[in-house]
C-alpha positions in Angstrom: 160.2 205.2 -14.0 158.4 207.8 -12.0 159.2 211.4 -11.2 159.7 212.1 -7.4 156.7 214.2 -8.1 155.1 212.7 -10.9 151.5 215.1 -10.9 153.6 218.0 -11.3 154.5 216.5 -14.7 152.6 219.7 -17.3 151.5 217.8 -20.9 153.6 218.3 -24.1 157.2 217.6 -25.9 159.3 219.4 -27.4 161.0 217.6 -29.7 164.2 219.1 -31.8 164.8 216.3 -34.1 163.1 212.7 -35.5 164.8 209.3 -36.4 165.9 207.0 -37.4 167.3 193.9 -17.7 164.1 186.4 -9.2 167.4 188.0 -9.1 169.5 184.8 -9.4 173.6 184.5 -8.1 174.8 188.6 -8.3 178.4 186.4 -9.7 179.1 186.8 -13.3 179.4 183.9 -15.6 182.1 183.8 -17.1 180.4 181.2 -20.1 178.0 184.3 -20.5 179.5 187.4 -20.9 179.3 189.7 -23.0 181.7 189.7 -26.8 184.1 192.2 -26.8 183.2 194.8 -29.4 185.1 196.7 -31.6 186.2 199.7 -28.7 190.5 200.0 -28.8 190.3 201.5 -24.9 191.5 199.3 -22.8 189.0 197.0 -20.8 185.4 198.2 -22.6 183.4 196.1 -24.0 179.9 196.2 -25.9 177.2 194.9 -25.0 174.6 195.4 -28.1 175.9 194.7 -31.7 173.9 196.9 -33.2 171.9 194.7 -35.5 170.2 192.3 -33.8 168.7 191.8 -29.8 170.9 188.7 -29.4 171.8 188.8 -25.8 168.5 191.0 -24.0 165.4 189.3 -23.0 162.9 191.9 -23.3 159.4 192.0 -20.4 157.2 193.7 -20.8 153.9 194.5 -18.4 151.2 192.2 -19.1 153.6 189.8 -21.0 156.0 186.8 -20.4 159.2 187.3 -19.9 161.3 186.8 -24.2 157.9 188.1 -26.1 158.8 191.2 -27.6 154.6 192.9 -27.6 154.5 194.9 -30.9 158.2 194.8 -31.8 158.6 197.5 -29.2 162.5 196.4 -28.8 164.2 197.3 -32.6 167.5 197.3 -33.3 168.9 198.3 -36.7 171.7 201.0 -37.7 173.6 200.7 -34.6 170.3 201.7 -32.4 168.6 199.8 -30.2 165.0 201.6 -30.7 162.2 201.8 -28.0 159.6 201.7 -31.1 155.4 202.5 -30.7 155.0 202.0 -34.2 152.7 198.9 -34.4 150.3 200.2 -31.0 147.9 201.5 -30.6 147.6 202.9 -27.5 150.3 202.5 -25.2 147.5 201.1 -22.0 150.0 201.0 -19.5 152.7 198.5 -21.5 155.4 199.5 -19.3 158.7 197.6 -20.4 162.1 196.5 -20.0 164.7 194.8 -22.2 167.3 192.9 -20.4 171.0 192.0 -20.6 172.1 188.2 -20.4 175.0 189.1 -17.9 174.4 190.3 -13.9 177.4 192.6 -13.2 178.8 193.1 -9.7 181.4 196.4 -10.1 181.4 198.2 -13.7 181.0 201.9 -15.5 178.3 201.6 -18.4 178.2 204.2 -21.1 176.1 204.3 -23.5 174.1 207.9 -25.3 170.9 207.8 -25.6 167.6 210.3 -27.5 163.8 211.0 -27.2 163.6 210.9 -31.2 159.5 211.3 -31.0 156.8 212.1 -28.6 154.2 209.6 -26.3 151.5 207.9 -27.6 148.2 210.1 -26.7 147.3 207.1 -23.4 151.4 207.7 -22.1 150.8 209.0 -18.3 152.1 212.7 -18.3 155.1 212.0 -15.8 156.1 209.2 -18.2 156.8 211.5 -21.2 160.6 212.0 -22.0 161.5 210.3 -19.5 163.2 206.5 -19.2 165.8 204.9 -17.5 168.7 202.6 -16.8 167.4 199.4 -13.8 170.7 197.7 -12.3 171.2 195.1 -9.5 168.0 194.0 -10.5 165.9 191.2 -10.6 165.5 189.0 -14.1 163.2 189.1 -16.4 162.4 185.8 -15.7 161.9 186.4 -11.8 158.8 189.1 -13.0 155.5 188.6 -12.2 153.5 188.5 -15.8 151.3 192.2 -14.5 155.2 193.4 -13.0 155.6 196.9 -14.0 158.9 197.4 -13.1 161.6 195.1 -11.4 162.9 195.5 -8.3 166.1 197.1 -9.1 168.1 201.0 -8.2 166.9 202.9 -11.6 169.4 205.9 -13.3 166.3 207.9 -14.4 166.7 209.5 -17.8 164.8 212.4 -18.0 164.0 214.5 -21.6 162.3 218.6 -20.4 158.6 218.4 -20.6 156.7 222.0 -21.2 155.6 223.5 -18.1 157.6 221.2 -15.9 161.3 222.1 -14.2 162.7 218.4 -14.1 166.4 217.4 -13.8 168.3 214.7 -14.7 170.5 211.3 -13.7 168.0 211.0 -10.7 167.9 207.8 -9.0 164.4 205.7 -8.3 164.0 202.0 -5.8 161.6 200.8 -7.2 161.4 197.8 -4.0 165.2 198.9 -3.1 167.0 201.8 -0.6 170.2 203.8 -0.9 172.3 205.8 1.1 172.8 209.3 0.8 175.0 211.5 3.7 175.1 208.8 6.0 171.0 208.7 5.7 168.5 206.2 4.3 166.7 207.3 1.8 163.7 205.8 1.3 161.8 207.8 -0.9 161.1 206.7 -4.6 162.6 209.1 -6.4 165.6 211.4 -5.5 167.0 214.5 -8.2 170.3 215.6 -9.1 170.9 219.0 -9.6 170.8 218.9 -13.4 168.8 220.1 -16.6 168.0 217.3 -19.3 169.0 218.4 -22.6 166.9 219.0 -25.3 164.6 215.8 -26.5 166.5 214.8 -29.4 169.7 215.3 -28.7 171.8 212.3 -27.7 173.2 212.8 -24.2 176.1 210.4 -23.4 174.9 208.8 -19.8 177.0 207.0 -17.9 176.8 205.2 -15.0 179.4 203.6 -12.2 179.0 201.3 -8.8 182.4 200.8 -7.5 183.6 198.3 -5.6 182.8 199.2 -2.6 179.2 200.3 -3.9 179.3 203.6 -4.1 176.9 204.7 -7.4 178.0 207.9 -9.5 175.7 209.1 -12.1 177.3 211.2 -15.0 175.7 213.6 -18.1 178.1 213.9 -20.5 181.0 213.5 -18.1 180.0 215.2 -15.7 179.1 214.1 -12.0 175.1 214.8 -11.5 174.5 211.8 -8.7 176.2 210.1 -5.6 175.0 207.1 -3.2 175.8 204.7 -1.9 174.6 200.9 -0.3 172.0 199.8 -2.3 169.8 197.5 -0.6 166.2 195.5 -0.4 163.8 197.7 0.9 162.0 195.3 4.0 158.8 197.0 3.3 156.3 196.4 0.6 154.4 199.0 -2.0 152.7 199.6 -4.9 156.3 200.2 -6.6 157.9 196.9 -5.8 158.0 194.7 -3.4 161.3 193.0 -2.6 159.4 190.2 0.2 160.2 186.5 -2.0 164.0 188.1 -3.2 165.0 189.2 0.3 164.0 185.5 1.1 166.0 184.0 -1.3 169.3 185.7 0.0 168.4 184.7 3.0 167.0 187.8 4.7 170.0 189.6 3.3 168.9 193.3 2.3 172.3 194.6 0.9 172.5 194.0 -2.9 175.4 193.4 -5.0 175.2 192.7 -8.0 172.0 192.3 -10.6 170.8 192.4 -14.4 171.4 195.6 -15.9 167.7 196.6 -18.2 166.8 199.3 -20.1 163.1 200.9 -19.9 160.0 201.2 -22.4 158.5 203.3 -20.5 156.1 204.9 -22.8 158.0 208.0 -25.0 159.9 206.8 -28.2 164.2 206.1 -27.2 167.0 204.6 -28.9 169.7 203.2 -27.2 173.7 203.5 -29.0 177.4 202.7 -27.6 176.3 200.1 -24.9 180.1 199.7 -23.3 180.9 198.2 -20.2 184.0 198.2 -18.1 183.9 195.6 -14.7 186.1 197.0 -12.0 188.0 195.1 -9.1 
């Protein structure tokens, strides 16, 4: 998602290695619950089998939900890869891939790395830029031309030449949050930790407590905390929650939703995607 100061992002990309989710009910649909993986730590469940996109639904701007346009998302060798190998140009085809089950309180952990430079027409602010969307509307509820789901985003950034960047920020398309007792309505709020080098695997963790307190962690270190995710009743170009608020009977508080990973322009890989539900 757009960085807090996108216009300041300079061009360039540092590469150190090349390799190879209308919000429905927020109750957990147990019949669609994820299949346990082989993780021996009690309570953790794998969301990605490492070989297929089973359980995940792509939604790419300009295409209907379920259309994995030009093989944007590829699964192989234990990695879910955002690839632009078949794209002639990026053409603002912002996308997301949604897990099938909504969640409320949880810990999510995954590894990610930016593994190659973006296509030339990728917006400067989108270079080395991705994210984990949560408490999101479903892929099926998004409009065909909708770029970003109404959700909360834990932003994943890599360094970009000439730009002072932070990692683990929060962005809010169609939503708001609370920090230090104050309602935050600006689109992005920065964490205070620099991003690791592009090409390097990063362990990222997102925790949403049953009380609605959200914590972002990078490589085991807390980098940002906020609370009370909620719909923004004032639509703007980055998110319009009007229909979702109406469907919720006017309720603004967000207590659950879908999880999605972004395809925002730069090639990125995800692996070891696991979740633990909290009660």
